[in-house]
Structures are given as structure tokens and as C-alpha cells.
Backbone bond lengths (Angstrom), bond angles and torsions (degrees), N, CA, C in turn:
res aa  C-N    CA-C-N  psi(-1)  N-CA   C-N-CA  omega(-1)  CA-C   N-CA-C  phi
1 M - - - 1.441 - - 1.531 108.74 -
2 R 1.310 115.79 130.09 1.473 120.74 179.43 1.532 108.29 -85.43
3 T 1.338 115.17 106.24 1.456 121.25 -178.40 1.522 109.75 -109.60
4 A 1.339 115.88 135.24 1.460 121.38 177.30 1.520 109.60 -126.38
5 V 1.332 114.38 149.87 1.462 121.39 172.95 1.523 107.69 -110.65
6 Y 1.328 115.85 126.94 1.458 122.32 174.03 1.520 105.52 -114.16
7 A 1.327 116.99 113.95 1.455 121.04 -171.60 1.520 111.81 -120.27
8 G 1.315 114.76 150.79 1.450 121.02 175.67 1.510 110.31 -178.63
9 S 1.317 115.92 179.29 1.467 118.92 179.37 1.531 111.11 -81.68
10 F 1.348 117.50 -30.15 1.466 122.52 179.69 1.532 110.23 51.04
11 D 1.334 115.85 46.20 1.457 121.42 -175.48 1.517 110.92 -120.43
12 P 1.338 118.23 79.95 1.465 129.91 -0.35 1.528 110.90 -93.37
13 P 1.345 116.96 168.69 1.468 119.91 173.36 1.534 109.93 -63.19
14 T 1.325 116.25 139.69 1.468 121.08 -179.72 1.527 110.28 -116.57
15 N 1.333 116.33 171.31 1.466 120.28 175.46 1.524 111.21 -64.37
16 G 1.332 117.85 -27.55 1.460 121.00 174.31 1.518 111.39 -63.31
17 H 1.341 116.72 -39.33 1.468 120.55 175.77 1.528 110.31 -62.68
18 L 1.330 116.05 -42.78 1.469 119.02 -179.19 1.525 110.80 -62.82
19 W 1.331 117.13 -38.94 1.463 120.98 177.13 1.525 110.00 -62.37
20 M 1.339 116.86 -43.95 1.470 120.79 179.44 1.537 110.88 -61.58
21 I 1.312 116.75 -40.91 1.467 120.77 179.09 1.524 110.28 -64.43
22 E 1.321 116.66 -44.86 1.471 120.79 178.96 1.535 110.57 -59.62
23 Q 1.317 116.81 -45.63 1.472 120.53 179.45 1.518 111.09 -66.73
24 G 1.333 116.21 -40.16 1.459 120.25 178.48 1.516 112.40 -60.68
25 L 1.326 116.37 -39.94 1.467 120.20 177.95 1.528 111.37 -67.48
26 A 1.324 116.78 -30.20 1.468 119.94 177.93 1.532 111.52 -75.34
27 L 1.324 116.84 -28.37 1.466 121.17 -175.38 1.524 114.38 -91.82
28 F 1.326 116.72 -28.21 1.459 120.42 -173.44 1.520 111.12 -123.68
29 D 1.332 116.08 156.48 1.463 120.88 178.77 1.525 111.29 -71.08
30 R 1.331 115.66 -34.08 1.465 121.34 -178.10 1.529 107.96 -140.95
31 L 1.331 116.38 134.73 1.457 121.28 179.00 1.522 108.82 -124.15
32 I 1.320 115.23 126.68 1.458 121.28 175.26 1.521 106.98 -107.12
33 V 1.322 116.23 116.23 1.456 121.06 175.86 1.522 105.66 -94.32
34 A 1.316 115.30 115.09 1.462 121.50 -173.95 1.526 109.71 -107.58
35 I 1.313 115.46 114.81 1.457 121.57 179.00 1.518 107.35 -87.69
36 G 1.320 114.73 116.57 1.453 119.91 -172.88 1.508 115.03 -93.69
37 T 1.326 113.78 158.42 1.454 122.31 170.60 1.522 107.91 -134.56
38 N 1.297 114.67 150.87 1.452 121.65 177.94 1.523 106.32 -141.97
39 P 1.332 118.51 123.00 1.473 120.59 -176.04 1.529 113.84 -58.06
40 S 1.321 117.59 -21.61 1.462 119.66 -178.04 1.530 112.56 -85.17
41 K 1.316 117.44 -1.15 1.465 121.11 -176.22 1.527 110.21 -117.85
42 S 1.325 116.14 143.62 1.468 119.46 174.85 1.526 107.96 -98.33
43 Y 1.323 115.73 148.66 1.457 121.52 -175.49 1.522 110.81 -124.11
44 T 1.328 116.33 149.00 1.460 122.48 176.52 1.521 110.21 -75.14
45 F 1.344 115.59 -41.67 1.463 121.56 -179.19 1.524 109.57 -113.41
46 T 1.315 116.46 146.76 1.465 120.79 176.23 1.531 109.36 -69.47
47 V 1.323 116.30 168.01 1.466 120.36 176.73 1.526 109.65 -58.11
48 A 1.322 116.48 -46.48 1.474 120.28 -179.17 1.529 111.16 -59.92
49 E 1.336 117.24 -40.58 1.469 120.34 179.23 1.526 110.73 -67.18
50 R 1.330 117.47 -42.07 1.464 119.95 179.75 1.524 111.35 -65.41
51 L 1.332 117.10 -40.93 1.470 120.17 175.82 1.521 110.35 -60.70
52 S 1.320 116.42 -45.88 1.462 121.34 -178.55 1.530 111.49 -64.22
53 L 1.330 117.17 -44.42 1.466 120.93 -179.14 1.526 111.43 -63.92
54 L 1.323 116.42 -41.86 1.467 118.70 -179.78 1.525 110.85 -68.26
55 K 1.328 116.93 -43.56 1.467 119.89 178.75 1.527 111.43 -61.73
56 A 1.335 117.15 -35.75 1.465 120.91 178.90 1.527 111.77 -72.62
57 S 1.328 117.18 -19.98 1.466 121.75 -175.70 1.517 114.10 -95.47
58 V 1.339 117.13 -18.18 1.466 121.86 -174.44 1.527 109.33 -112.18
59 P 1.330 118.30 130.44 1.460 119.27 176.10 1.534 110.67 -59.77
60 A 1.316 116.45 141.38 1.467 121.15 178.99 1.528 109.60 -59.91
61 N 1.318 115.77 141.14 1.461 121.35 -179.57 1.523 107.23 -151.62
62 E 1.335 117.29 129.43 1.465 120.14 -177.10 1.530 112.56 -65.57
63 N 1.320 118.29 -16.38 1.463 121.98 179.44 1.524 112.31 -95.20
64 L 1.336 116.76 7.34 1.455 121.86 -177.17 1.524 110.22 -119.33
65 A 1.330 115.36 131.55 1.465 121.20 173.26 1.525 107.15 -122.90
66 I 1.328 116.65 137.88 1.459 121.89 176.73 1.522 106.07 -119.43
67 E 1.326 115.58 117.14 1.464 120.83 -172.17 1.521 110.72 -137.52
68 H 1.330 115.31 172.25 1.457 123.03 177.28 1.534 109.16 -107.08
69 F 1.342 116.43 144.38 1.465 120.64 175.02 1.523 109.22 -151.97
70 D 1.317 116.99 165.63 1.459 122.58 176.44 1.518 107.14 -86.59
71 N 1.340 117.93 110.03 1.459 119.76 -169.75 1.531 114.61 -74.15
72 R 1.311 117.94 3.70 1.460 119.20 171.65 1.530 110.41 -76.70
73 Y 1.336 116.52 -13.84 1.468 120.74 -173.48 1.524 111.73 -128.27
74 L 1.314 116.91 51.57 1.465 121.72 -176.03 1.521 112.31 -60.61
75 V 1.318 117.89 -46.56 1.463 120.16 -177.34 1.522 110.47 -64.17
76 D 1.321 117.43 -42.40 1.471 120.37 177.53 1.526 110.45 -61.22
77 Y 1.330 116.30 -42.18 1.460 120.31 179.41 1.527 110.35 -62.73
78 A 1.330 117.01 -45.36 1.472 120.45 179.62 1.524 110.31 -60.01
79 K 1.318 117.26 -43.21 1.479 120.51 178.22 1.530 110.58 -60.20
80 E 1.332 116.47 -46.50 1.472 121.14 -179.89 1.525 111.48 -58.04
81 Q 1.336 116.80 -34.17 1.459 121.70 -178.03 1.527 112.64 -84.37
82 G 1.320 117.01 -3.43 1.465 120.57 -178.00 1.515 112.97 74.48
83 A 1.326 117.04 20.22 1.465 121.25 -178.53 1.520 110.48 -78.64
84 K 1.306 115.93 140.76 1.463 121.96 175.38 1.524 110.83 -103.31
85 Y 1.344 116.65 -4.43 1.458 121.07 -176.31 1.524 110.30 -137.46
86 I 1.326 115.36 144.25 1.458 122.47 168.22 1.524 105.33 -115.86
87 L 1.312 115.92 125.39 1.460 122.16 -178.24 1.518 108.60 -98.02
88 R 1.320 117.24 125.27 1.464 122.53 -178.72 1.522 109.10 -122.58
89 G 1.330 115.96 140.76 1.456 120.84 176.06 1.517 110.34 -103.19
90 I 1.310 116.03 141.08 1.459 120.04 173.58 1.523 108.53 -122.38
91 R 1.336 115.56 142.43 1.469 120.23 -176.30 1.515 112.89 -90.32
92 S 1.326 116.50 -24.54 1.461 119.85 -178.20 1.528 108.47 -155.02
93 P 1.316 117.60 162.77 1.475 119.06 178.01 1.528 112.36 -55.31
94 G 1.334 117.77 -30.95 1.463 120.85 178.83 1.521 113.13 -64.48
95 D 1.323 117.36 -29.00 1.471 120.86 177.92 1.518 111.98 -67.80
96 Y 1.315 116.75 -21.39 1.459 119.79 -173.66 1.523 111.65 -61.15
97 E 1.330 118.79 -34.90 1.470 120.36 -177.99 1.525 110.79 -61.69
98 H 1.340 116.57 -46.18 1.466 119.64 176.40 1.518 110.67 -60.13
99 E 1.310 116.47 -45.03 1.456 120.15 -178.07 1.532 111.58 -67.77
100 R 1.321 117.26 -32.38 1.468 120.38 177.12 1.530 110.00 -62.87
101 V 1.330 116.32 -40.55 1.462 120.70 176.33 1.529 109.46 -62.43
102 M 1.331 116.97 -43.13 1.472 120.42 178.26 1.521 110.99 -60.65
103 R 1.326 117.29 -38.15 1.460 120.94 179.07 1.528 110.09 -60.51
104 H 1.334 116.78 -43.54 1.467 119.77 -179.93 1.524 111.51 -66.60
105 I 1.326 116.78 -40.05 1.466 119.65 176.46 1.517 109.83 -61.70
106 N 1.333 116.63 -47.40 1.467 120.23 179.17 1.523 111.17 -60.06
107 N 1.332 117.34 -41.24 1.466 120.45 179.49 1.521 111.72 -63.39
108 D 1.334 116.77 -37.11 1.467 119.74 177.47 1.520 111.20 -66.41
109 L 1.344 116.63 -39.64 1.459 121.15 -178.03 1.524 112.55 -78.01
110 A 1.310 116.64 -33.53 1.476 120.65 -175.85 1.523 108.95 -149.18
111 P 1.338 116.78 85.93 1.467 119.43 -177.09 1.528 114.37 -61.83
112 T 1.332 118.11 -17.74 1.466 120.20 -178.11 1.531 111.97 -87.77
113 I 1.334 117.97 -3.59 1.464 121.64 -179.85 1.522 108.57 -106.76
114 T 1.323 116.45 128.02 1.459 122.37 -179.73 1.521 109.79 -99.72
115 T 1.313 116.70 132.30 1.460 121.09 175.26 1.527 108.90 -91.98
116 C 1.335 116.16 125.16 1.465 122.60 -178.62 1.529 108.87 -113.94
117 F 1.325 116.51 145.11 1.456 121.70 -178.85 1.522 111.48 -117.42
118 L 1.332 115.55 139.87 1.462 121.90 172.06 1.524 107.97 -132.07
119 M 1.308 116.77 143.91 1.460 121.37 175.10 1.521 108.43 -117.81
120 P 1.349 116.45 112.51 1.465 118.98 177.69 1.525 111.11 -62.65
121 P 1.322 117.37 161.84 1.467 119.83 174.69 1.526 110.23 -54.48
122 R 1.305 116.09 148.37 1.471 122.38 -173.88 1.521 113.31 -49.86
123 E 1.329 117.56 -43.50 1.470 119.19 -176.03 1.529 112.67 -65.86
124 L 1.331 116.86 -22.60 1.464 120.63 176.54 1.517 111.28 -92.77
125 A 1.312 117.02 -33.76 1.460 121.54 -172.70 1.518 113.39 -81.26
126 Q 1.326 117.25 -21.40 1.462 117.87 -169.52 1.526 114.92 -69.74
127 V 1.318 118.79 -16.50 1.456 120.38 179.52 1.527 110.03 -123.01
128 S 1.332 115.74 119.59 1.459 121.86 178.60 1.522 109.94 -88.55
129 S 1.329 116.07 174.32 1.466 120.55 178.03 1.520 111.32 -56.78
130 S 1.329 116.44 -46.62 1.467 119.06 -177.65 1.527 111.43 -66.31
131 M 1.332 117.05 -32.37 1.461 120.03 178.86 1.532 111.19 -69.87
132 V 1.333 117.16 -32.17 1.465 120.26 177.84 1.521 109.25 -58.02
133 E 1.330 116.85 -45.72 1.462 120.76 179.81 1.521 111.60 -59.99
134 S 1.333 117.26 -38.30 1.463 120.19 -178.29 1.530 112.58 -70.73
135 L 1.325 117.87 -18.76 1.470 121.85 179.69 1.528 112.43 -82.11
136 I 1.314 116.39 -14.17 1.470 120.23 -175.52 1.524 109.73 -84.90
137 G 1.295 116.43 134.15 1.455 120.12 176.54 1.501 113.10 143.04
138 P 1.346 117.97 -68.48 1.467 118.35 -178.05 1.529 111.21 -61.36
139 Q 1.309 115.23 150.34 1.457 119.85 179.24 1.527 109.31 -54.84
140 G 1.311 116.38 136.49 1.454 121.36 179.39 1.516 114.51 87.94
141 W 1.347 118.50 8.17 1.463 121.07 -179.50 1.524 111.90 -60.92
142 E 1.317 116.90 -27.65 1.456 120.94 -174.74 1.534 112.48 -57.14
143 K 1.344 117.17 -43.33 1.468 119.77 -177.68 1.521 111.93 -62.91
144 T 1.318 116.49 -37.49 1.467 120.18 179.38 1.524 110.86 -71.17
145 V 1.327 116.21 -51.31 1.463 120.92 -174.41 1.527 111.82 -66.09
146 E 1.316 117.99 -35.35 1.462 121.40 -177.49 1.531 111.94 -57.83
147 R 1.320 117.67 -27.92 1.474 120.98 179.39 1.525 112.51 -70.82
148 Y 1.327 117.41 -21.61 1.461 120.54 -170.05 1.526 115.34 -107.67
149 V 1.324 117.46 -8.14 1.465 119.49 -178.05 1.524 110.67 -129.79
150 P 1.351 116.89 152.47 1.468 119.44 177.05 1.532 110.73 -69.32
151 P 1.348 117.74 157.39 1.473 121.48 -175.98 1.533 115.47 -50.53
152 P 1.352 120.59 -44.90 1.480 117.88 -179.84 1.532 112.50 -61.25
153 V 1.328 116.36 -34.66 1.463 120.55 179.65 1.527 109.60 -71.13
154 F 1.329 116.72 -41.61 1.469 120.93 179.24 1.533 110.41 -59.33
155 E 1.319 116.66 -44.63 1.470 120.46 179.20 1.526 111.09 -63.50
156 A 1.329 117.68 -38.56 1.468 121.12 178.17 1.525 111.25 -67.22
157 L 1.321 117.30 -38.05 1.471 120.91 178.14 1.526 111.04 -66.86
158 K 1.336 117.06 -39.55 1.465 120.56 178.68 1.532 110.55 -64.24
159 A 1.321 116.42 -33.48 1.472 121.09 -177.08 1.533 112.30 -76.76
160 K 1.317 117.95 -19.82 1.494 120.51 -177.70 1.485 112.47 -73.00
């Protein structure tokens, strides 16, 4: 079974994440979406909220698991899950250099795990989770942000 791990903070989940999940399910037999935490980073939503928001945004699929992990140890987590692939998203060609370095690090740590890259369409890729937070505040932010996040996430952002 071709299993891949797609990991990130998902703080908050965006439409770009949903596109990556859809593509991952088309490419692999099993996809584990791993919502990460790192003690050195502060988050807008708790782990439980991020898990709930992502589950509410993605159609149920028996080949999809949405779980929590410590994102300092992605390769170890992928090994524990029996994954042979790590799925990474890039927002622009410039992101590829950083991700290429990550691929080499992952290969050194786990030569049996392949790092794969996907680039969502520009309109989905141009705004990351952290950028969504920076768009909130000025009057009229709702129209901009609504384009980049699924409805359950948009409602949660409005409530904050």
C-alpha cells in the first residue's frame, strides 16, 4: 500500500491544504494528514480546534486519516506510520529551494522515504495559513479571507 504523510500546522486550514489532500488521495492508497505542533511556535487555534476544522472541511474518506503529531519529528512519524512518502506543498517556484533542502535532510534520516512535491494552482497557493491571520483586522477582511479558507474555517475566524 502506498502511504503518504502530508504534514503542516494547518493554523488555520486553507483551500490550498484541501487541494493538496484531494491530490494526495488521488496519488496514494492511504493519506495521513498530520497536524503538527512545535513548542517554540504559538498557534491561533488549539490542536483540537485544528483537527476539528480540518475534519469539518474535508469529505470523509476511508483512505484518509487526520491526526496530531510533533512536527519536529516528521521523518520519525512517517516511519512509525509505515509511510514511504512525505507529501510537501510549495506555493511558488522559489519555495522549491527550501523544500529541496528538506528532501535531502529527509533522505539522510530515512533513505526509504521519498519526499514528493505538489504546487497548488496559484489562486490557492498564494496565501498560506500564517498569511490568512495577517489579513484579518481591517474592515472588509472577510471578503478577502473567505476566498482562501473552507466555510467551517471562515466561520471560526469570524467568531474569534
